[in-house]
N, C-alpha and C positions, 0 to 999 in steps of 0.2 A: 804556416802559410800566411799569417796575418799581414806582415809587412810586404810580402811578395804580392799578395792579392791587391793590397791598396796601391802600392806603387806600380805594380804590373798593370793594373787596370788604368791607372792614370797615364802611364806611358803608352798604353794601347790607344787610349782616346787621343792623345797628342799625335801618335804615329798615324792614326787614320785621318786626322785632320791634315797631316802632312801628305798622306796618300792621295787625298783629294787634290791637293795642290800639285803633287807630283804627277797625277793623272792628267791634269790640265796641261802641265808643262810638257809631258811626254807625248800626249796625243793631239793637243790643240795648239800648242805654241811652237816648240822646237821643230818638229817635222814640217810644219807649215811655213815657218820663217827661214829655216836653214835647209840647205841641201844635205843629202845623206853623207856627202863627203865632208861637209863642215861639222856635222854631228859626230862623224867618225874621228875627225881631227881633235875635237875637244875631249872625246872619250880617250883617245890615245895619250894626250898630254896628262890627263888625270891618272891614267894607269901607270905611266912611267913615274910620275910624282909619287904615287902610292908605294911603288917598289922602293924608291929612293928613301922615303921617310921611314919605311920599315927597317931598312938596314941601319939607318942612323939611330932608330929608337932602341936598339940593343935589347929588345925584349922587356924594357922597363915598364910597359903597361901591364904585362902579365905579372911581373915581379911585384908591382904595387898591389894587384888584386890578391896575390898569394900571401904577401908578408906584411901588408899594412896593419892587420889586426895586432901585430906585435908592437908596432910603433904608436898605435892610437892612444893619444893623451893630449887632449885639447889644451889643457893648462900649460903643458910643456911645449906647445907648438908642434906636437907629434914628433918631438926630438929632431926637428930640422929635416924631416923627410922630403918636403916639397922642394927645397933647393937642390937636394940630391937628385930627385926625380927629373927636374928640369935641366940641371946643369950638365950632367954627363951626356945625355942624348943630344942636346943642342950643340955642345962642343963637337960631338961626333958628326953632327950634320955639316959642320964646316969642312970636315975631311971628305965626306961623301959628295958634297956639292962641288968641291974642287975636282974630285975625280970625275964626276959627271961632266963638268965643263971641259976638262981635258979630253974626255972620251967622246965629245960631241961628233967628231968626224966618223967614228965607228958607228954611232947610232944612226947618223944620216946615211951612211953607206948601206946599212941594213934596210932602211926605208928609202932606197934610192929613188923610186918612182914618186915618192911623196916628199922628198927632201926640201923642195922649194916651199912647200906649205908648212912644214914643221920648223925649219930653221929660224924664222922670225920670232917664234914663240918659245924658243928653248929656255931663255932666261925666265920667262913667265912660269914655265913648268917647274923650275927650281923653286920659285916663290911659292907656288901651290904646295910643293912638297914640304917646305918649311912650316907653313901654316897648318897643314894636315897633321904634321908631327906635333906641333905645339898643342893643337886642340886635343889630339888623342891622349897626350900625357895628362892634360888637365882633366879630361873626362874620366880617365882611370882613377884619378885622385878623388873626384867628386863621387864616383860610383862607390869607392871604398868608404866614403862618409855616409853612404846610403842616401845621397842626394842625386837621384837619377832623372827626375822629371824635367828639370830645367835644361839639361843637356839634350834630352829628347826633343824638347821644344825648339832648341837651336838648330839641330841637324834636320829634323823632320819638317819643321815649319818655317823658321826664320830664313835659313839658307835657301830653301826652295822658293820662298817668296822673293828673295833677292835675285835669284837666277831668272825666275819668271819675269820680274820687273825689267831686268837687263835685256831679256829677249824681246820684251815689248818695246823697249826703247830702240833696240836694233831694228825691229820691224817698222817702227815709225820713222826711222831715218835719223834719229838723234845720236845713235852710236854706230860706229863702223864695226865690222866683224872683229877687228883687233880690239876695239873698245869692249866688245862683248866678252872676249876671252879674258881681258884684264878684269872685267867685272866679276867673272867667275873666281879669279884669285882673290879679289876683294871680299867676296862672300865668305871664303874660308878665314880671311884675316878678321873680318867683322865678328863672326861667331866666337873666335878665339878671344878677342878683346872682351866680348860680353861675358864669357865664362870666367875670365879673370875678375871682372867686376863683380860677378855673382859671388865668387869666393870671398872677395873683400866684404861684401854686404853681410854674408852669414858669419863673418869672423874667422874664416879658415884660410886666409891668404898669409901663411906663415913663411916669409921669404928669407928670414935671417938664418944663415948657416950655423950649425952647432956641431961640436965634436961628438955630442951624445949620439948622433945618428950612427956612428961607427961602433957603438957599444951595444946596441939593442940586439942586433943579429950580426953574425960574422959577415963581413963584406964579401968574402970568398963565396959564401953560400948564396948571397944575392946575385953575384956575378955569374956563378954557375947556372943558377936557375934562369937568369935572364938570357944566357947563351942558348940554353935548351929551348926556352920560350921563343927566342928569335927564330931559330930553325923551325920550330913548330908553327909560328905565325906565317912563315913563308908559304906554307901550303894553303892557308886560308886566303892570303892575298893573291897567290898565283891563281887560285880557283876563280877569282872575280876579275883578274886582270890579264891572264895569259891568253884568253880567247881574243881579246882586243889587240894585244901585242902581236899575236901571230897572224890574225886576220888582216891587220893593217899592212902586213908585208905584201898581201895580194890585192889590196885596194882599200882606200878609206871609205868608199861608198858601201862596200860589204860590211865594214866595221860599223858604220852608222846605222844600217838596218839591224844588225845584230844588237847594237847598243839599245835601240828602242825595244826590241824583243826582250832583252835582259831586264830593262827597267820595268816592263809590264809584269814580268814574273816576280819582280822584287816585292810586289804587294803581298805575296804569300809569306815572305820572311818577316813581315812587320810584327805580328804577334809574338813570334819566337824571339826577336831581338828585344822587344819591350820586356818580356818576361826574364830573359837571361841577363839583362842589365842589372836587375835586382838580385837574381839568383846567384850570380858569380860570387859576390862577397859573402852571401849567406852560406853557400857550400864551403867556402874557405873557413868560415867560423865553425861549421859543423865538424870539419876535420880537426880544427884546433881543439874543440871540446870533446872529440871522439864520440860524437852523437850519431852513431851509425844507424840507429833505428829511425831517428828523425830524417836522416838523409834518404834512406830507402823509401820512406813514406812520401817524402817530397819528390823523389825521382818518379814514383808511380803516378802521383797526382798531376805533376806537370806534363808527363807524357800523355795522359788521357786528355788534358786540356789542350795541349798543342795539336794533338790528333784531331780533336773536334773542330778547332779553329782552322787548322791547315786543310782538312778535307773539304770544308765548306768553301774556303777561298780558292783552292785548286780547281774544284769543279765549277765554281761560279765564274772564275776568270775564263776557263776553257769554254764554257757555254757562250760567253759574250765576246769572244774574240772577233767575230764578224762585225759586231757593233763598234768595238774599239778601233779596228782598222778602217771601218767606215768613217769614223770621225776624223781620222788622220787625212783621209781623202787624197792619198797619194799611193797609187797601186804598187809602186816599187817597195814600200815598206811592208805590204802584206806578204812578201816573200819570207818574212820572219815567223809566220804562223806556226809551222811545225817546230821551229826552234823554241817558241814560247811553251808549247806543250811538253817538250822534252825537258826544258828547264824547270817547269812546274813539277814534273815527276821527281827530279833530283831534289828540289827544295822540300817537297812533301816528305820524302824519305828522311831528310835531314831533321825535319821537325818531329816526325814520329819517333825517331830514336832518342829523343829527349835530351837529357843533360849529360850524355856519355862523355863528350869532350871536356866539359867543365869539371866533371868528377875526376877524370883521369889527370888533367893538368894541375889540379889543386891537391892531388893525393900524394902520399909518399912515393908512389910509383910514377911520378910525373915524367920521368925520363923515357918511359915507354911510349908516351905520346909522340915523341920525336919520330919513332918508327912509322907511326900512322901518318904523321904530317909529311915526312919525306916521301913515304909511299904515295900519298895523295898527289903531291907535287909532281913526282916522276910519272905517275899514271896519267894525269891530265895532260902533261906536256907530251908524253908519248902518243896518247890517243889523238891529241890535236895534230901532231906531226903526221900521223897516219890518215886521219879523216878529213882535215880541212882541205888538203889538195884535191880530195876526191868528192867531198860533199859540200864544201864551202861552209857557210854559216850554220847549216844543219849539222854538219860534222862537228863544229865547235860546240853546239848545244848538246849533242849526243855524248861527246867526250866529257863535258861538265857533269851531265846527269849520271853517267855510269861511274865516274870517279867519285863523286860525292856520295852516291848511294852505297857503293861498295865499301868505301872506307868507313862510313858511319856504321854499317852493319858489323864490320870487324871491330870497331871500337866498342859497340854494344856487347859483342861476344867477350871482349877483353874484360870489361867491367864485371860481367857475370862470372867469368873464369877466375878473376883475381879476388873479387870481394863477395861473390855469391849473390849479386843483385842483378835483377833484370826487371824492366819496368812494364812488361806486357801482361795483360790478361785478355780474356775473350772479348771484353768490352771494346778494346782497340779494333779488333776485327769487325765487331758490330757497327762501330762508327764509320769505318770505311765502306762497309756494305750499304749502310744507310745513305751516305753521301752519293755513292755510285748509283743506287736505285733511284733516289730523288732526281739526280742529274739526268739519268736516262729518260725518265718520264717527262722532264722539262724539255729535253732536246727533241722529243718526239712531237712536241706541239708544232703546228704549222707556222711558217713565217707570216708575219703581219705586213701590211702594205708599207709601214714605216719602221725604220730600224729602232726608233725609240719605243714604239709599241711592242716590238719583238723583245726588246730588253725588259720592259716592264712585265710582259707576260711570262717569259721563261724565268727571269730572275725572281719574280714574285712567287711563281709556283714552286720553284726549287727551294726558296727560303721558307715558304710555308710548310712544305713537306718535311724538310730537314729540321726546322725548328720544332715542329710538332713532335717529330720522332725523338729529338733530344729531351724535350720536356716530359713526354709521356713515359719514356724509358728510364729516366733518371741515371743514365750511364755516366754522366759527368756531373757530380754533385755541385761543383762550383757554378755551373750554368743554372742549375735548378735553384740554387740559393739566390743568385742575382735576380732571377725571374720572380721569386717570391718577394724579395725586397721591393722590386718595382711594382708588383701587384699590390703590396701592402701600402706603398706610398700613394698609389692612385686612389685607394679606398680612403 
């Protein structure tokens, strides 16, 4: 747990700095400066771009995480792995971009009511797709080198600062809305350039192709794994994009409201992402070394830790939704309140189930993950088609939560059935009960005359009760260890 604790903690600190910036962006900047239709348009462009880059990527990000341990040799430039990693997907992007451009009339026909808004930004959407692809490939490479903090800084802090700054310039009249959309693309390009520079600084920018890359592992094996990973990744991308893609058919204003609700719920996923950035290559190494005992211990520890953090955040966000929407100060966005709660439930289930997805996709039985991924994609699409026409954005959130929770529970069962590992003990239930009890007591407190005072009262009481319960019970040793270190440093 040493390297994971150090880098996971560092990534979490960076992520929460980004969360603060993202909160300002989500609640104080974008909804105040942009209409819900404009917010929805930007979300739609990014969602289409994300799908396009996924197809072009050919699963190479997952291939890197799975097989890079076999190529790792700094003196030999990792056998020319980086040119292979970049070359094939970027070449494929040319094919995808051409197909997307030729298919523009079909896309605009699907969004016929919004076609006039979307059409001027179609080329920008392709540019966003290119830079997302480049960044994801470079990030997978840096993760495999166990350099995770800098990429977290770029996505969680730098990119958000750039977008907030662009929004401020738009609000001050220095940028048009078109300029703001271009600035969003520029933010993706800028962090990609910075990550390339970082690799050069640490001496890992090995761009010279070599034939040695073809001899380390059979290319057929890499391509097959990448193909399975691509199909597997579709489910994850669909989970975060399909709601936007399908809601936009009924109106960009609904898409904008849902996007703000989705962004609010994203705070819950931050500790999971920070931990899993480091955990992915570590689990791959455990499989390589056949260190099953270490993997099971790691599985259980991380599940307890993510449950503790996730329960705190889920209840904390739910308690303070009136405060968050009060800051936005536009009643139309408060229509996303129920959607936030549903999305939080789905994300919490995802966190509690721990590393199941990473374990499966890096295991010898990685092909089975395709079943879960395709099932998740089909389930969320089907539920959206059923519920969005009836319940609107609440239906989209319900679909997301049910699909994410259901598939993760099935994945957890599969890991237990296949390898005999399950990450749960009674402490997980205790942690959930503690968070629910502390949250109920905090919610029972009366509203104060000022929303800030209500935030401080309810948030403070909840944090004090939950924190005291964690420290006194010792249910999460990692939390107790950090508290002891902080106590010792003060003395």
